[in-house]
Steps between C-alpha positions, in 0.01 A plus 500: 500500500571762236724543197790643702485204742506256210803675349683479834414132530656435159834633621471317833417164341777528239752586773385206709517270198856614428610426858335158494650417161849595619463289814384192306136517606362450151140418597448828682688698235277363225183559698581859596632598156166395352313704757702803395360470148150448634530820704641689199205393285258601774671843521432536126137409562475744793611780269174451310287579806417865562458633852134524603381293203266219587699183429433305184379164633656290222834680526501450876405131481750425222775677695469256789703237322850357518500400132759724334357456150153596621640800687687610187166510320327687783784753492432549129851400393441207264539709186814667634647156575440389141709794378802409710813335359567126517747530787236666717240243397731225629519683834122530512460132408716409800325740738143417400544138608539604864209412726424575861474124548882501482487547876411131521769375263798318647696450180592848377861478394761772467461522122125561518539767768786669314309494172197669655706756688697589186186516285359750745806712579707509179569865415444455126225242473362464852129497567525729802666789318233475229213501750642799682450705183125439532443564867 
């Protein structure tokens, strides 16, 4: 998997989440929307790796995570996040609580799925638009 593949997966997962959200399948929408952010963060990390460089072991190990806050740090974006406005920070606060263990949750309601999707996709304060400026 490379940076371009990760970028494509972001668009695929967001599109799938939108379809699921519209059809009332909130569990899947929530799960896939979170994976879109994970892929976006990993695309930011992949940008740090130069072709033919021997991989940095710590960077590689830390990148194999589903924890969005950890991946934000690996991507080197913590300081940039601190400089963002309050509206964006609310979006990040919503997005960062996603976990891959959501695939096992049976109680994700429409509000939770909508909140995550909007926190990710909002044109003005969405996490995805912000991450795309760093990949």
